[in-house]
C-alpha positions as CSV (number, residue, x, y, z in Angstrom):
1,X,45.4,107.4,107.4
2,X,47.1,106.7,110.8
3,X,50.7,105.8,109.3
4,X,50.4,108.6,106.6
5,X,50.0,111.1,109.6
6,X,53.0,109.5,111.4
7,X,55.1,109.8,108.4
8,X,53.9,113.6,107.7
9,X,55.0,114.4,111.2
10,X,58.2,112.7,111.1
11,X,59.0,114.2,107.7
12,X,58.8,117.8,108.8
13,X,60.5,117.4,112.2
14,X,63.6,119.7,112.2
15,X,66.1,116.5,112.4
16,X,65.0,114.9,109.3
17,X,65.2,118.4,107.2
18,X,68.5,119.5,108.8
19,X,69.6,115.8,107.7
20,X,68.4,116.2,104.1
21,X,70.3,119.7,103.8
22,X,73.7,118.0,105.3
23,X,73.3,115.0,102.8
24,X,72.9,117.5,99.7
25,X,75.6,119.7,101.3
26,X,77.8,116.8,101.7
27,X,77.6,115.6,98.3
28,X,78.4,118.8,96.9
29,X,81.5,119.1,99.2
30,X,82.6,115.8,98.4
31,X,82.8,116.6,95.0
32,X,84.9,119.8,95.7
33,X,87.4,117.5,97.9
34,X,87.5,115.0,94.8
35,X,88.4,117.6,92.5
36,X,91.2,119.0,94.8
37,X,92.6,115.4,95.4
38,X,92.5,114.7,91.4
39,X,93.2,118.0,90.0
40,X,95.6,119.6,92.5
41,X,97.1,117.0,95.2
42,X,97.8,114.1,92.8
43,X,99.3,115.6,90.1
44,X,101.8,116.9,92.6
45,X,102.4,113.8,94.2
46,X,102.6,111.9,90.9
47,X,105.2,114.4,89.7
48,X,107.3,113.9,92.9
49,X,106.9,109.9,92.3
50,X,108.5,110.3,88.9
51,X,105.7,112.2,86.9
52,X,103.1,109.2,86.9
53,X,99.7,109.3,87.4
54,X,98.4,107.1,90.5
55,X,94.9,106.3,89.0
56,X,96.6,104.8,85.9
57,X,98.6,102.2,88.5
58,X,97.5,98.7,88.1
59,X,98.7,95.2,88.0
60,X,97.2,93.1,85.5
61,X,95.6,89.9,86.2
62,X,95.1,88.7,82.5
63,X,98.8,89.2,81.6
64,X,98.0,92.5,80.2
65,X,100.9,94.5,79.0
66,X,102.4,97.2,81.8
67,X,102.7,100.2,79.2
68,X,98.8,100.1,78.8
69,X,96.8,102.8,80.5
70,X,94.2,101.4,83.1
71,X,91.3,101.7,80.7
72,X,92.8,99.4,77.9
73,X,94.2,96.8,80.3
74,X,90.4,96.8,81.8
75,X,89.4,96.2,78.4
76,X,91.9,93.2,78.1
77,X,90.7,91.6,80.9
78,X,90.7,91.9,85.0
79,X,93.4,94.1,86.7
80,X,94.0,95.2,90.2
81,X,93.8,99.2,90.1
82,X,95.4,99.9,93.1
83,X,96.7,103.5,91.9
84,X,92.6,104.3,91.9
85,X,92.0,103.1,95.4
86,X,94.9,104.9,96.4
87,X,93.5,108.3,94.9
88,X,90.4,107.6,96.7
89,X,91.8,106.8,99.9
90,X,93.6,110.2,99.7
91,X,90.3,111.8,99.0
92,X,88.8,110.3,101.9
93,X,91.6,111.3,104.4
94,X,91.3,114.8,103.2
95,X,87.7,114.9,103.4
96,X,87.9,113.3,107.1
97,X,90.3,115.8,108.1
98,X,88.3,118.6,106.7
99,X,85.3,117.4,108.6
100,X,87.2,116.9,111.7
101,X,88.6,120.5,111.7
102,X,84.9,122.0,111.0
103,X,83.5,119.6,113.7
104,X,86.2,120.8,116.1
105,X,85.5,124.6,115.3
106,X,82.1,124.1,115.9
107,X,82.6,122.6,119.4
108,X,84.4,125.3,120.3
109,X,81.6,128.0,119.4
110,X,79.2,126.0,121.3
111,X,81.3,125.7,124.5
112,X,79.6,127.9,127.1
113,X,81.8,130.3,128.7
114,X,82.5,129.6,132.3
115,X,80.0,131.2,134.7
116,X,81.1,133.8,136.9
117,X,80.8,132.9,140.4
118,X,77.9,134.8,142.1
119,X,78.6,138.1,143.4
120,X,78.8,137.7,147.7
121,X,75.6,138.9,149.3
122,X,75.6,142.2,150.7
123,X,75.2,142.0,154.6
124,X,72.4,143.6,156.2
125,X,73.2,146.6,158.9
126,X,71.5,144.7,161.4
127,X,74.1,141.8,160.9
128,X,77.0,144.3,160.8
129,X,75.8,145.5,164.1
130,X,75.4,142.3,165.7
131,X,78.8,141.2,164.7
132,X,80.2,144.5,166.1
133,X,78.5,143.9,169.5
134,X,79.9,140.1,169.4
135,X,83.4,141.3,169.1
136,X,83.0,144.0,171.3
137,X,81.6,141.6,174.0
138,X,84.9,139.2,173.2
139,X,87.2,142.0,174.1
């Protein structure tokens, strides 16, 4: 029973729940970025570099015909699919940049505004009178 209670207290802590929510939202966000890269960015990049789809770039390791699609080449043997790697790397770079921007924005929001210096203390009338007496004696 002791271990079950320890696990229960651990699982209901705010940090664990926050982590679970972050993982779920991160997974969904990853799918959005994956779609952005595959459906929007990579077709434009492929068009710039001759109209080819990067995901089909490969080097056949089993003497496959270079004209085959990646799926057909994989059926014929091992391939070095560097185009898919480039696509996934670009996906990661975009995701990392977006996460960096989000963290940067949150850190700016969390920064505390500088505390204004405290107002000077109001001097009492007795102190003012004593100063006037001191200044009069000096003259």
